[in-house]
C-alpha positions in Angstrom: -25.3 -133.4 7.1 -29.0 -132.9 6.6 -31.3 -135.6 7.9 -32.4 -137.0 4.4 -28.7 -137.7 3.9 -28.6 -139.8 7.0 -31.8 -141.8 7.0 -34.3 -142.9 4.3 -37.4 -141.0 5.2 -40.6 -143.0 4.2 -42.4 -140.0 2.8 -39.4 -138.8 0.8 -38.8 -142.2 -0.5 -42.5 -142.5 -1.8 -42.2 -139.2 -3.4 -39.0 -140.3 -5.2 -40.6 -143.6 -6.2 -43.9 -142.1 -7.6 -42.9 -138.6 -8.6 -45.4 -137.0 -6.3 -46.4 -136.7 -2.7 -48.2 -139.8 -1.4 -50.6 -139.0 1.4 -50.9 -141.5 4.2 -54.4 -142.2 5.4 -54.8 -143.9 8.9 -57.6 -146.5 9.3 -58.9 -148.3 12.5 -59.6 -151.9 11.9 -60.8 -152.7 15.3 -57.7 -155.0 16.0 -56.4 -155.7 19.4 -52.8 -155.4 20.4 -50.9 -158.4 21.9 -48.6 -156.0 23.9 -51.6 -154.4 25.6 -54.1 -157.2 26.1 -51.7 -159.5 28.0 -51.1 -162.0 25.2 -47.4 -161.0 24.9 -47.1 -158.2 27.4 -48.9 -155.4 29.2 -49.0 -151.6 28.8 -48.1 -151.5 25.1 -44.7 -150.8 23.5 -42.3 -148.1 24.3 -42.8 -146.6 20.8 -46.5 -146.7 21.0 -48.1 -143.4 21.0 -51.7 -143.9 22.0 -52.6 -140.3 21.7 -52.0 -140.6 17.8 -54.7 -143.5 17.5 -58.1 -143.1 15.9 -60.8 -141.5 18.2 -63.9 -143.7 19.2 -66.1 -142.1 16.5 -63.7 -143.5 13.8 -63.8 -146.8 15.5 -67.6 -147.1 14.6 -67.0 -146.3 11.0 -66.7 -149.1 8.2 -63.2 -149.2 6.6 -64.8 -147.7 3.5 -66.2 -144.9 5.4 -63.0 -144.0 7.2 -61.1 -144.2 3.9 -63.6 -141.7 2.3 -63.4 -139.4 5.2 -59.5 -139.4 5.3 -59.3 -139.0 1.6 -61.6 -135.9 1.7 -59.1 -134.2 4.1 -56.4 -134.3 1.5 -58.6 -133.7 -1.6 -55.8 -132.2 -3.8 -53.9 -135.5 -3.4 -53.9 -137.9 -6.4 -52.3 -140.9 -4.6 -52.9 -142.3 -1.2 -51.5 -145.0 1.0 -53.9 -146.4 3.5 -52.7 -148.2 6.7 -54.1 -149.6 9.8 -53.0 -147.6 12.9 -54.5 -148.3 16.1 -53.4 -151.5 17.9 -51.9 -153.1 14.8 
């Protein structure tokens, strides 16, 4: 069996739903993480990949600036899905 037959992959589901590829744009909202700051735990979650988070330059940009920058990287895309990534 192929992987798409075993699991519902998010990107494939979006493409089926909207009839075209939906590009995902990551945004940094400056949020904290209760699993890193000690509120609920320490050290983050086991599935948390800190290396995938936005760099510090992105953290200083407004949400609008980040959205414009991310959208420019996928300029041929017609549709986007923006989501908050770091520490959310």
